[in-house]
PyMOL Python script that loads the backbone (N, CA, C, O; Angstrom):
from pymol import cmd

cmd.read_pdbstr("""\
ATOM      1  N   MET A   1      40.874   9.295  43.751  1.00  0.00           N
ATOM      2  CA  MET A   1      42.235   8.809  43.879  1.00  0.00           C
ATOM      3  C   MET A   1      42.865   9.445  45.099  1.00  0.00           C
ATOM      4  O   MET A   1      42.689  10.634  45.366  1.00  0.00           O
ATOM      5  N   SER A   2      43.589   8.645  45.820  1.00  0.00           N
ATOM      6  CA  SER A   2      44.228   9.139  47.028  1.00  0.00           C
ATOM      7  C   SER A   2      45.715   8.821  46.991  1.00  0.00           C
ATOM      8  O   SER A   2      46.109   7.692  46.701  1.00  0.00           O
ATOM      9  N   VAL A   3      46.521   9.798  47.279  1.00  0.00           N
ATOM     10  CA  VAL A   3      47.968   9.600  47.371  1.00  0.00           C
ATOM     11  C   VAL A   3      48.316   9.687  48.841  1.00  0.00           C
ATOM     12  O   VAL A   3      48.019  10.684  49.498  1.00  0.00           O
ATOM     13  N   LYS A   4      48.941   8.646  49.357  1.00  0.00           N
ATOM     14  CA  LYS A   4      49.266   8.590  50.783  1.00  0.00           C
ATOM     15  C   LYS A   4      50.741   8.348  50.980  1.00  0.00           C
ATOM     16  O   LYS A   4      51.430   7.821  50.106  1.00  0.00           O
ATOM     17  N   ILE A   5      51.211   8.745  52.150  1.00  0.00           N
ATOM     18  CA  ILE A   5      52.582   8.430  52.540  1.00  0.00           C
ATOM     19  C   ILE A   5      52.594   6.931  52.826  1.00  0.00           C
ATOM     20  O   ILE A   5      51.894   6.450  53.717  1.00  0.00           O
ATOM     21  N   GLY A   6      53.386   6.218  52.069  1.00  0.00           N
ATOM     22  CA  GLY A   6      53.434   4.769  52.226  1.00  0.00           C
ATOM     23  C   GLY A   6      54.681   4.293  52.914  1.00  0.00           C
ATOM     24  O   GLY A   6      55.504   5.094  53.359  1.00  0.00           O
ATOM     25  N   LYS A   7      54.822   3.006  53.002  1.00  0.00           N
ATOM     26  CA  LYS A   7      56.025   2.411  53.568  1.00  0.00           C
ATOM     27  C   LYS A   7      57.092   2.338  52.488  1.00  0.00           C
ATOM     28  O   LYS A   7      56.785   2.142  51.312  1.00  0.00           O
ATOM     29  N   VAL A   8      58.340   2.496  52.892  1.00  0.00           N
ATOM     30  CA  VAL A   8      59.433   2.333  51.934  1.00  0.00           C
ATOM     31  C   VAL A   8      59.382   0.889  51.461  1.00  0.00           C
ATOM     32  O   VAL A   8      59.278  -0.031  52.272  1.00  0.00           O
ATOM     33  N   GLY A   9      59.453   0.693  50.173  1.00  0.00           N
ATOM     34  CA  GLY A   9      59.314  -0.628  49.589  1.00  0.00           C
ATOM     35  C   GLY A   9      57.938  -0.823  48.960  1.00  0.00           C
ATOM     36  O   GLY A   9      57.759  -1.726  48.142  1.00  0.00           O
ATOM     37  N   GLN A  10      56.978  -0.004  49.321  1.00  0.00           N
ATOM     38  CA  GLN A  10      55.638  -0.054  48.746  1.00  0.00           C
ATOM     39  C   GLN A  10      55.601   0.934  47.578  1.00  0.00           C
ATOM     40  O   GLN A  10      55.702   2.143  47.788  1.00  0.00           O
ATOM     41  N   ILE A  11      55.460   0.440  46.375  1.00  0.00           N
ATOM     42  CA  ILE A  11      55.514   1.299  45.184  1.00  0.00           C
ATOM     43  C   ILE A  11      54.115   1.785  44.850  1.00  0.00           C
ATOM     44  O   ILE A  11      53.225   0.977  44.587  1.00  0.00           O
ATOM     45  N   PRO A  12      53.907   3.123  44.859  1.00  0.00           N
ATOM     46  CA  PRO A  12      52.587   3.643  44.504  1.00  0.00           C
ATOM     47  C   PRO A  12      52.279   3.413  43.024  1.00  0.00           C
ATOM     48  O   PRO A  12      53.188   3.328  42.198  1.00  0.00           O
ATOM     49  N   ASN A  13      50.976   3.313  42.695  1.00  0.00           N
ATOM     50  CA  ASN A  13      50.592   3.019  41.314  1.00  0.00           C
ATOM     51  C   ASN A  13      51.016   4.099  40.329  1.00  0.00           C
ATOM     52  O   ASN A  13      51.227   3.792  39.156  1.00  0.00           O
ATOM     53  N   TRP A  14      51.147   5.337  40.752  1.00  0.00           N
ATOM     54  CA  TRP A  14      51.544   6.389  39.805  1.00  0.00           C
ATOM     55  C   TRP A  14      53.022   6.249  39.415  1.00  0.00           C
ATOM     56  O   TRP A  14      53.476   6.906  38.478  1.00  0.00           O
ATOM     57  N   ILE A  15      53.774   5.398  40.126  1.00  0.00           N
ATOM     58  CA  ILE A  15      55.130   5.055  39.698  1.00  0.00           C
ATOM     59  C   ILE A  15      55.107   3.680  39.030  1.00  0.00           C
ATOM     60  O   ILE A  15      55.660   3.506  37.944  1.00  0.00           O
ATOM     61  N   TRP A  16      54.474   2.719  39.670  1.00  0.00           N
ATOM     62  CA  TRP A  16      54.467   1.335  39.188  1.00  0.00           C
ATOM     63  C   TRP A  16      53.849   1.224  37.795  1.00  0.00           C
ATOM     64  O   TRP A  16      54.413   0.553  36.931  1.00  0.00           O
ATOM     65  N   ASP A  17      52.727   1.853  37.562  1.00  0.00           N
ATOM     66  CA  ASP A  17      52.007   1.748  36.282  1.00  0.00           C
ATOM     67  C   ASP A  17      52.415   2.805  35.272  1.00  0.00           C
ATOM     68  O   ASP A  17      51.675   3.073  34.326  1.00  0.00           O
ATOM     69  N   ASN A  18      53.552   3.393  35.454  1.00  0.00           N
ATOM     70  CA  ASN A  18      53.986   4.519  34.639  1.00  0.00           C
ATOM     71  C   ASN A  18      55.263   4.154  33.902  1.00  0.00           C
ATOM     72  O   ASN A  18      56.238   3.752  34.537  1.00  0.00           O
ATOM     73  N   ASP A  19      55.285   4.282  32.567  1.00  0.00           N
ATOM     74  CA  ASP A  19      56.514   4.005  31.820  1.00  0.00           C
ATOM     75  C   ASP A  19      57.461   5.211  31.840  1.00  0.00           C
ATOM     76  O   ASP A  19      58.564   5.145  31.298  1.00  0.00           O
ATOM     77  N   TRP A  20      57.038   6.283  32.451  1.00  0.00           N
ATOM     78  CA  TRP A  20      57.787   7.527  32.675  1.00  0.00           C
ATOM     79  C   TRP A  20      57.997   8.327  31.398  1.00  0.00           C
ATOM     80  O   TRP A  20      58.887   9.175  31.333  1.00  0.00           O
ATOM     81  N   SER A  21      57.191   8.062  30.395  1.00  0.00           N
ATOM     82  CA  SER A  21      57.186   8.925  29.218  1.00  0.00           C
ATOM     83  C   SER A  21      56.476  10.227  29.593  1.00  0.00           C
ATOM     84  O   SER A  21      55.731  10.278  30.571  1.00  0.00           O
ATOM     85  N   ALA A  22      56.710  11.249  28.824  1.00  0.00           N
ATOM     86  CA  ALA A  22      56.065  12.549  29.115  1.00  0.00           C
ATOM     87  C   ALA A  22      54.542  12.408  29.113  1.00  0.00           C
ATOM     88  O   ALA A  22      53.861  13.010  29.943  1.00  0.00           O
ATOM     89  N   LYS A  23      54.012  11.615  28.187  1.00  0.00           N
ATOM     90  CA  LYS A  23      52.566  11.442  28.088  1.00  0.00           C
ATOM     91  C   LYS A  23      52.005  10.781  29.347  1.00  0.00           C
ATOM     92  O   LYS A  23      50.989  11.233  29.874  1.00  0.00           O
ATOM     93  N   ARG A  24      52.647   9.725  29.836  1.00  0.00           N
ATOM     94  CA  ARG A  24      52.162   9.032  31.028  1.00  0.00           C
ATOM     95  C   ARG A  24      52.377   9.860  32.292  1.00  0.00           C
ATOM     96  O   ARG A  24      51.545   9.813  33.198  1.00  0.00           O
ATOM     97  N   ARG A  25      53.453  10.603  32.373  1.00  0.00           N
ATOM     98  CA  ARG A  25      53.661  11.468  33.540  1.00  0.00           C
ATOM     99  C   ARG A  25      52.576  12.539  33.594  1.00  0.00           C
ATOM    100  O   ARG A  25      52.058  12.844  34.669  1.00  0.00           O
ATOM    101  N   LEU A  26      52.236  13.100  32.460  1.00  0.00           N
ATOM    102  CA  LEU A  26      51.157  14.087  32.397  1.00  0.00           C
ATOM    103  C   LEU A  26      49.820  13.447  32.760  1.00  0.00           C
ATOM    104  O   LEU A  26      49.008  14.058  33.455  1.00  0.00           O
ATOM    105  N   TYR A  27      49.590  12.234  32.300  1.00  0.00           N
ATOM    106  CA  TYR A  27      48.363  11.517  32.638  1.00  0.00           C
ATOM    107  C   TYR A  27      48.233  11.365  34.155  1.00  0.00           C
ATOM    108  O   TYR A  27      47.180  11.672  34.714  1.00  0.00           O
ATOM    109  N   TRP A  28      49.279  10.899  34.824  1.00  0.00           N
ATOM    110  CA  TRP A  28      49.228  10.697  36.277  1.00  0.00           C
ATOM    111  C   TRP A  28      49.145  12.008  37.034  1.00  0.00           C
ATOM    112  O   TRP A  28      48.481  12.088  38.067  1.00  0.00           O
ATOM    113  N   LEU A  29      49.808  13.030  36.533  1.00  0.00           N
ATOM    114  CA  LEU A  29      49.697  14.354  37.134  1.00  0.00           C
ATOM    115  C   LEU A  29      48.239  14.828  37.088  1.00  0.00           C
ATOM    116  O   LEU A  29      47.713  15.353  38.069  1.00  0.00           O
ATOM    117  N   ASN A  30      47.613  14.636  35.953  1.00  0.00           N
ATOM    118  CA  ASN A  30      46.218  15.005  35.783  1.00  0.00           C
ATOM    119  C   ASN A  30      45.321  14.204  36.734  1.00  0.00           C
ATOM    120  O   ASN A  30      44.400  14.763  37.330  1.00  0.00           O
ATOM    121  N   GLN A  31      45.581  12.910  36.880  1.00  0.00           N
ATOM    122  CA  GLN A  31      44.772  12.064  37.765  1.00  0.00           C
ATOM    123  C   GLN A  31      44.848  12.546  39.212  1.00  0.00           C
ATOM    124  O   GLN A  31      43.831  12.637  39.900  1.00  0.00           O
ATOM    125  N   ILE A  32      46.048  12.851  39.659  1.00  0.00           N
ATOM    126  CA  ILE A  32      46.223  13.301  41.046  1.00  0.00           C
ATOM    127  C   ILE A  32      45.513  14.629  41.265  1.00  0.00           C
ATOM    128  O   ILE A  32      44.804  14.800  42.257  1.00  0.00           O
ATOM    129  N   MET A  33      45.699  15.562  40.354  1.00  0.00           N
ATOM    130  CA  MET A  33      45.093  16.879  40.539  1.00  0.00           C
ATOM    131  C   MET A  33      43.563  16.841  40.340  1.00  0.00           C
ATOM    132  O   MET A  33      42.838  17.526  41.061  1.00  0.00           O
ATOM    133  N   ALA A  34      43.077  16.067  39.394  1.00  0.00           N
ATOM    134  CA  ALA A  34      41.643  16.044  39.097  1.00  0.00           C
ATOM    135  C   ALA A  34      40.837  15.397  40.210  1.00  0.00           C
ATOM    136  O   ALA A  34      39.725  15.834  40.507  1.00  0.00           O
ATOM    137  N   PHE A  35      41.387  14.363  40.824  1.00  0.00           N
ATOM    138  CA  PHE A  35      40.620  13.631  41.837  1.00  0.00           C
ATOM    139  C   PHE A  35      40.932  14.067  43.256  1.00  0.00           C
ATOM    140  O   PHE A  35      40.443  13.469  44.214  1.00  0.00           O
ATOM    141  N   SER A  36      41.735  15.095  43.394  1.00  0.00           N
ATOM    142  CA  SER A  36      42.024  15.643  44.710  1.00  0.00           C
ATOM    143  C   SER A  36      40.932  16.620  45.109  1.00  0.00           C
ATOM    144  O   SER A  36      40.327  17.281  44.265  1.00  0.00           O
ATOM    145  N   SER A  37      40.697  16.697  46.395  1.00  0.00           N
ATOM    146  CA  SER A  37      39.684  17.626  46.869  1.00  0.00           C
ATOM    147  C   SER A  37      40.259  19.029  47.143  1.00  0.00           C
ATOM    148  O   SER A  37      39.514  19.942  47.501  1.00  0.00           O
ATOM    149  N   ARG A  38      41.525  19.193  46.983  1.00  0.00           N
ATOM    150  CA  ARG A  38      42.160  20.471  47.313  1.00  0.00           C
ATOM    151  C   ARG A  38      41.981  21.527  46.229  1.00  0.00           C
ATOM    152  O   ARG A  38      41.702  21.208  45.073  1.00  0.00           O
ATOM    153  N   ASP A  39      42.141  22.762  46.610  1.00  0.00           N
ATOM    154  CA  ASP A  39      42.134  23.889  45.690  1.00  0.00           C
ATOM    155  C   ASP A  39      43.595  24.113  45.279  1.00  0.00           C
ATOM    156  O   ASP A  39      44.389  24.651  46.050  1.00  0.00           O
ATOM    157  N   TRP A  40      43.938  23.694  44.055  1.00  0.00           N
ATOM    158  CA  TRP A  40      45.324  23.760  43.600  1.00  0.00           C
ATOM    159  C   TRP A  40      45.797  25.171  43.305  1.00  0.00           C
ATOM    160  O   TRP A  40      46.975  25.372  43.012  1.00  0.00           O
ATOM    161  N   SER A  41      44.911  26.151  43.374  1.00  0.00           N
ATOM    162  CA  SER A  41      45.355  27.526  43.121  1.00  0.00           C
ATOM    163  C   SER A  41      46.095  28.101  44.337  1.00  0.00           C
ATOM    164  O   SER A  41      46.702  29.168  44.244  1.00  0.00           O
ATOM    165  N   GLN A  42      46.045  27.408  45.460  1.00  0.00           N
ATOM    166  CA  GLN A  42      46.751  27.865  46.658  1.00  0.00           C
ATOM    167  C   GLN A  42      47.815  26.847  47.054  1.00  0.00           C
ATOM    168  O   GLN A  42      47.524  25.659  47.194  1.00  0.00           O
ATOM    169  N   TYR A  43      49.024  27.305  47.230  1.00  0.00           N
ATOM    170  CA  TYR A  43      50.136  26.481  47.723  1.00  0.00           C
ATOM    171  C   TYR A  43      50.255  25.184  46.922  1.00  0.00           C
ATOM    172  O   TYR A  43      50.218  24.089  47.483  1.00  0.00           O
ATOM    173  N   ALA A  44      50.393  25.318  45.649  1.00  0.00           N
ATOM    174  CA  ALA A  44      50.457  24.127  44.785  1.00  0.00           C
ATOM    175  C   ALA A  44      51.852  23.524  44.687  1.00  0.00           C
ATOM    176  O   ALA A  44      52.095  22.669  43.836  1.00  0.00           O
ATOM    177  N   HIS A  45      52.766  23.956  45.542  1.00  0.00           N
ATOM    178  CA  HIS A  45      54.122  23.417  45.485  1.00  0.00           C
ATOM    179  C   HIS A  45      54.435  22.584  46.706  1.00  0.00           C
ATOM    180  O   HIS A  45      53.840  22.783  47.765  1.00  0.00           O
ATOM    181  N   ALA A  46      55.362  21.652  46.571  1.00  0.00           N
ATOM    182  CA  ALA A  46      55.799  20.827  47.686  1.00  0.00           C
ATOM    183  C   ALA A  46      56.654  21.667  48.624  1.00  0.00           C
ATOM    184  O   ALA A  46      57.529  22.408  48.179  1.00  0.00           O
ATOM    185  N   THR A  47      56.406  21.552  49.890  1.00  0.00           N
ATOM    186  CA  THR A  47      57.108  22.351  50.887  1.00  0.00           C
ATOM    187  C   THR A  47      57.934  21.447  51.784  1.00  0.00           C
ATOM    188  O   THR A  47      57.366  20.599  52.473  1.00  0.00           O
ATOM    189  N   PRO A  48      59.254  21.594  51.803  1.00  0.00           N
ATOM    190  CA  PRO A  48      60.062  20.771  52.694  1.00  0.00           C
ATOM    191  C   PRO A  48      59.593  20.923  54.149  1.00  0.00           C
ATOM    192  O   PRO A  48      59.271  22.022  54.601  1.00  0.00           O
ATOM    193  N   GLY A  49      59.563  19.808  54.860  1.00  0.00           N
ATOM    194  CA  GLY A  49      59.168  19.835  56.250  1.00  0.00           C
ATOM    195  C   GLY A  49      57.682  19.623  56.457  1.00  0.00           C
ATOM    196  O   GLY A  49      57.223  19.577  57.599  1.00  0.00           O
ATOM    197  N   TYR A  50      56.914  19.492  55.379  1.00  0.00           N
ATOM    198  CA  TYR A  50      55.478  19.311  55.491  1.00  0.00           C
ATOM    199  C   TYR A  50      55.080  18.021  54.775  1.00  0.00           C
ATOM    200  O   TYR A  50      55.324  17.891  53.576  1.00  0.00           O
ATOM    201  N   PRO A  51      54.483  17.080  55.472  1.00  0.00           N
ATOM    202  CA  PRO A  51      54.181  15.776  54.873  1.00  0.00           C
ATOM    203  C   PRO A  51      52.927  15.786  53.985  1.00  0.00           C
ATOM    204  O   PRO A  51      51.872  15.301  54.395  1.00  0.00           O
ATOM    205  N   ASP A  52      53.041  16.318  52.819  1.00  0.00           N
ATOM    206  CA  ASP A  52      51.913  16.385  51.899  1.00  0.00           C
ATOM    207  C   ASP A  52      52.187  15.447  50.719  1.00  0.00           C
ATOM    208  O   ASP A  52      52.926  15.795  49.798  1.00  0.00           O
ATOM    209  N   ALA A  53      51.597  14.281  50.759  1.00  0.00           N
ATOM    210  CA  ALA A  53      51.886  13.249  49.770  1.00  0.00           C
ATOM    211  C   ALA A  53      51.499  13.642  48.345  1.00  0.00           C
ATOM    212  O   ALA A  53      52.229  13.340  47.401  1.00  0.00           O
ATOM    213  N   GLU A  54      50.365  14.307  48.184  1.00  0.00           N
ATOM    214  CA  GLU A  54      49.949  14.716  46.826  1.00  0.00           C
ATOM    215  C   GLU A  54      50.959  15.659  46.199  1.00  0.00           C
ATOM    216  O   GLU A  54      51.324  15.500  45.034  1.00  0.00           O
ATOM    217  N   LYS A  55      51.408  16.631  46.962  1.00  0.00           N
ATOM    218  CA  LYS A  55      52.379  17.593  46.424  1.00  0.00           C
ATOM    219  C   LYS A  55      53.707  16.927  46.090  1.00  0.00           C
ATOM    220  O   LYS A  55      54.338  17.263  45.088  1.00  0.00           O
ATOM    221  N   TRP A  56      54.132  15.979  46.928  1.00  0.00           N
ATOM    222  CA  TRP A  56      55.389  15.301  46.657  1.00  0.00           C
ATOM    223  C   TRP A  56      55.284  14.353  45.476  1.00  0.00           C
ATOM    224  O   TRP A  56      56.257  14.176  44.742  1.00  0.00           O
ATOM    225  N   ALA A  57      54.117  13.737  45.275  1.00  0.00           N
ATOM    226  CA  ALA A  57      53.902  12.907  44.089  1.00  0.00           C
ATOM    227  C   ALA A  57      54.015  13.771  42.833  1.00  0.00           C
ATOM    228  O   ALA A  57      54.648  13.370  41.856  1.00  0.00           O
ATOM    229  N   ILE A  58      53.410  14.940  42.859  1.00  0.00           N
ATOM    230  CA  ILE A  58      53.494  15.851  41.717  1.00  0.00           C
ATOM    231  C   ILE A  58      54.930  16.302  41.493  1.00  0.00           C
ATOM    232  O   ILE A  58      55.389  16.399  40.355  1.00  0.00           O
ATOM    233  N   TRP A  59      55.640  16.579  42.593  1.00  0.00           N
ATOM    234  CA  TRP A  59      57.058  16.940  42.485  1.00  0.00           C
ATOM    235  C   TRP A  59      57.827  15.844  41.749  1.00  0.00           C
ATOM    236  O   TRP A  59      58.605  16.131  40.840  1.00  0.00           O
ATOM    237  N   CYS A  60      57.610  14.593  42.140  1.00  0.00           N
ATOM    238  CA  CYS A  60      58.301  13.480  41.485  1.00  0.00           C
ATOM    239  C   CYS A  60      57.947  13.392  40.003  1.00  0.00           C
ATOM    240  O   CYS A  60      58.824  13.218  39.157  1.00  0.00           O
ATOM    241  N   LEU A  61      56.667  13.510  39.699  1.00  0.00           N
ATOM    242  CA  LEU A  61      56.232  13.407  38.290  1.00  0.00           C
ATOM    243  C   LEU A  61      56.808  14.515  37.424  1.00  0.00           C
ATOM    244  O   LEU A  61      57.123  14.286  36.256  1.00  0.00           O
ATOM    245  N   VAL A  62      56.948  15.700  37.974  1.00  0.00           N
ATOM    246  CA  VAL A  62      57.426  16.842  37.188  1.00  0.00           C
ATOM    247  C   VAL A  62      58.950  16.901  37.151  1.00  0.00           C
ATOM    248  O   VAL A  62      59.531  17.198  36.107  1.00  0.00           O
ATOM    249  N   CYS A  63      59.588  16.627  38.253  1.00  0.00           N
ATOM    250  CA  CYS A  63      61.032  16.914  38.375  1.00  0.00           C
ATOM    251  C   CYS A  63      61.962  15.717  38.229  1.00  0.00           C
ATOM    252  O   CYS A  63      63.151  15.909  37.973  1.00  0.00           O
ATOM    253  N   CYS A  64      61.483  14.519  38.378  1.00  0.00           N
ATOM    254  CA  CYS A  64      62.354  13.342  38.278  1.00  0.00           C
ATOM    255  C   CYS A  64      62.380  12.856  36.824  1.00  0.00           C
ATOM    256  O   CYS A  64      61.338  12.605  36.218  1.00  0.00           O
ATOM    257  N   ASP A  65      63.573  12.731  36.292  1.00  0.00           N
ATOM    258  CA  ASP A  65      63.726  12.371  34.889  1.00  0.00           C
ATOM    259  C   ASP A  65      63.539  10.884  34.606  1.00  0.00           C
ATOM    260  O   ASP A  65      63.258  10.505  33.469  1.00  0.00           O
ATOM    261  N   THR A  66      63.691  10.038  35.622  1.00  0.00           N
ATOM    262  CA  THR A  66      63.549   8.600  35.453  1.00  0.00           C
ATOM    263  C   THR A  66      62.647   8.031  36.536  1.00  0.00           C
ATOM    264  O   THR A  66      62.446   8.641  37.585  1.00  0.00           O
ATOM    265  N   LYS A  67      62.111   6.853  36.261  1.00  0.00           N
ATOM    266  CA  LYS A  67      61.283   6.172  37.241  1.00  0.00           C
ATOM    267  C   LYS A  67      62.120   5.830  38.481  1.00  0.00           C
ATOM    268  O   LYS A  67      61.622   5.917  39.603  1.00  0.00           O
ATOM    269  N   GLU A  68      63.358   5.451  38.289  1.00  0.00           N
ATOM    270  CA  GLU A  68      64.252   5.113  39.410  1.00  0.00           C
ATOM    271  C   GLU A  68      64.485   6.306  40.309  1.00  0.00           C
ATOM    272  O   GLU A  68      64.469   6.180  41.534  1.00  0.00           O
ATOM    273  N   GLU A  69      64.705   7.472  39.703  1.00  0.00           N
ATOM    274  CA  GLU A  69      64.907   8.701  40.463  1.00  0.00           C
ATOM    275  C   GLU A  69      63.630   9.057  41.232  1.00  0.00           C
ATOM    276  O   GLU A  69      63.702   9.471  42.389  1.00  0.00           O
ATOM    277  N   ALA A  70      62.483   8.900  40.607  1.00  0.00           N
ATOM    278  CA  ALA A  70      61.212   9.166  41.269  1.00  0.00           C
ATOM    279  C   ALA A  70      61.000   8.237  42.445  1.00  0.00           C
ATOM    280  O   ALA A  70      60.547   8.665  43.507  1.00  0.00           O
ATOM    281  N   LEU A  71      61.325   6.967  42.263  1.00  0.00           N
ATOM    282  CA  LEU A  71      61.158   5.987  43.326  1.00  0.00           C
ATOM    283  C   LEU A  71      62.049   6.308  44.504  1.00  0.00           C
ATOM    284  O   LEU A  71      61.610   6.219  45.651  1.00  0.00           O
ATOM    285  N   LYS A  72      63.293   6.679  44.246  1.00  0.00           N
ATOM    286  CA  LYS A  72      64.206   7.052  45.340  1.00  0.00           C
ATOM    287  C   LYS A  72      63.692   8.305  46.057  1.00  0.00           C
ATOM    288  O   LYS A  72      63.694   8.355  47.287  1.00  0.00           O
ATOM    289  N   THR A  73      63.262   9.292  45.318  1.00  0.00           N
ATOM    290  CA  THR A  73      62.748  10.524  45.907  1.00  0.00           C
ATOM    291  C   THR A  73      61.502  10.228  46.745  1.00  0.00           C
ATOM    292  O   THR A  73      61.354  10.764  47.843  1.00  0.00           O
ATOM    293  N   TRP A  74      60.612   9.384  46.235  1.00  0.00           N
ATOM    294  CA  TRP A  74      59.401   9.029  46.976  1.00  0.00           C
ATOM    295  C   TRP A  74      59.742   8.259  48.251  1.00  0.00           C
ATOM    296  O   TRP A  74      59.178   8.534  49.311  1.00  0.00           O
ATOM    297  N   TYR A  75      60.661   7.297  48.154  1.00  0.00           N
ATOM    298  CA  TYR A  75      61.065   6.531  49.342  1.00  0.00           C
ATOM    299  C   TYR A  75      61.697   7.441  50.398  1.00  0.00           C
ATOM    300  O   TYR A  75      61.440   7.288  51.592  1.00  0.00           O
ATOM    301  N   ASP A  76      62.524   8.389  49.951  1.00  0.00           N
ATOM    302  CA  ASP A  76      63.135   9.343  50.882  1.00  0.00           C
ATOM    303  C   ASP A  76      62.055  10.157  51.581  1.00  0.00           C
ATOM    304  O   ASP A  76      62.133  10.390  52.787  1.00  0.00           O
ATOM    305  N   PHE A  77      61.041  10.591  50.824  1.00  0.00           N
ATOM    306  CA  PHE A  77      59.928  11.337  51.402  1.00  0.00           C
ATOM    307  C   PHE A  77      59.194  10.480  52.439  1.00  0.00           C
ATOM    308  O   PHE A  77      58.927  10.951  53.545  1.00  0.00           O
ATOM    309  N   CYS A  78      58.869   9.251  52.104  1.00  0.00           N
ATOM    310  CA  CYS A  78      58.127   8.380  53.022  1.00  0.00           C
ATOM    311  C   CYS A  78      58.950   8.082  54.270  1.00  0.00           C
ATOM    312  O   CYS A  78      58.405   8.059  55.373  1.00  0.00           O
ATOM    313  N   GLU A  79      60.229   7.858  54.117  1.00  0.00           N
ATOM    314  CA  GLU A  79      61.094   7.575  55.262  1.00  0.00           C
ATOM    315  C   GLU A  79      61.160   8.773  56.206  1.00  0.00           C
ATOM    316  O   GLU A  79      61.161   8.611  57.426  1.00  0.00           O
ATOM    317  N   GLN A  80      61.214   9.944  55.649  1.00  0.00           N
ATOM    318  CA  GLN A  80      61.309  11.174  56.440  1.00  0.00           C
ATOM    319  C   GLN A  80      60.082  11.369  57.329  1.00  0.00           C
ATOM    320  O   GLN A  80      60.189  11.914  58.427  1.00  0.00           O
ATOM    321  N   TYR A  81      58.927  10.927  56.857  1.00  0.00           N
ATOM    322  CA  TYR A  81      57.683  11.182  57.580  1.00  0.00           C
ATOM    323  C   TYR A  81      57.020   9.915  58.138  1.00  0.00           C
ATOM    324  O   TYR A  81      55.828   9.917  58.446  1.00  0.00           O
ATOM    325  N   LYS A  82      57.786   8.854  58.262  1.00  0.00           N
ATOM    326  CA  LYS A  82      57.185   7.565  58.664  1.00  0.00           C
ATOM    327  C   LYS A  82      56.596   7.617  60.078  1.00  0.00           C
ATOM    328  O   LYS A  82      55.698   6.831  60.381  1.00  0.00           O
ATOM    329  N   ASP A  83      57.061   8.498  60.939  1.00  0.00           N
ATOM    330  CA  ASP A  83      56.545   8.559  62.300  1.00  0.00           C
ATOM    331  C   ASP A  83      55.643   9.748  62.584  1.00  0.00           C
ATOM    332  O   ASP A  83      55.345  10.041  63.742  1.00  0.00           O
ATOM    333  N   THR A  84      55.207  10.435  61.537  1.00  0.00           N
ATOM    334  CA  THR A  84      54.340  11.603  61.744  1.00  0.00           C
ATOM    335  C   THR A  84      52.890  11.201  61.458  1.00  0.00           C
ATOM    336  O   THR A  84      52.646  10.221  60.755  1.00  0.00           O
ATOM    337  N   PRO A  85      51.947  11.944  61.991  1.00  0.00           N
ATOM    338  CA  PRO A  85      50.534  11.652  61.697  1.00  0.00           C
ATOM    339  C   PRO A  85      50.271  11.764  60.196  1.00  0.00           C
ATOM    340  O   PRO A  85      50.883  12.594  59.524  1.00  0.00           O
ATOM    341  N   ARG A  86      49.383  10.953  59.674  1.00  0.00           N
ATOM    342  CA  ARG A  86      49.050  10.957  58.251  1.00  0.00           C
ATOM    343  C   ARG A  86      47.983  11.985  57.981  1.00  0.00           C
ATOM    344  O   ARG A  86      47.022  12.099  58.742  1.00  0.00           O
ATOM    345  N   TYR A  87      48.134  12.743  56.902  1.00  0.00           N
ATOM    346  CA  TYR A  87      47.147  13.761  56.519  1.00  0.00           C
ATOM    347  C   TYR A  87      46.399  13.310  55.314  1.00  0.00           C
ATOM    348  O   TYR A  87      45.521  14.023  54.829  1.00  0.00           O
TER     349      TYR A  87
END
""", "prot")
cmd.dss("prot")
cmd.show_as("cartoon", "prot")
cmd.util.cbc("prot")
cmd.orient("prot")
C-alpha cells in the first residue's frame, strides 16, 4: 500500500472507503503501517514542514473526529506541498 500526496479533490481510499468508525480507522491505520517499508520506531509523528504523506494520513486517522475534518486536513496538506518533489 502506498500513501502519496495527491491533488486536492482526489480522495484517497483510506478516507473514501472508511465510515470513520473507530474500528475502520484502526483498520486503515494498521494497513498503512503494516505495508509501509519504514521503521515506525523512529520519527513516527507527522512533522510540520515535511511532506510525508504516510505520517499525515496517520495523523488524520488518529486526530480527526469526522471524515469531513480528515478530508479538509488532507486537502490542506496536499495543497501545501503541491509544488514540492514527491517522496
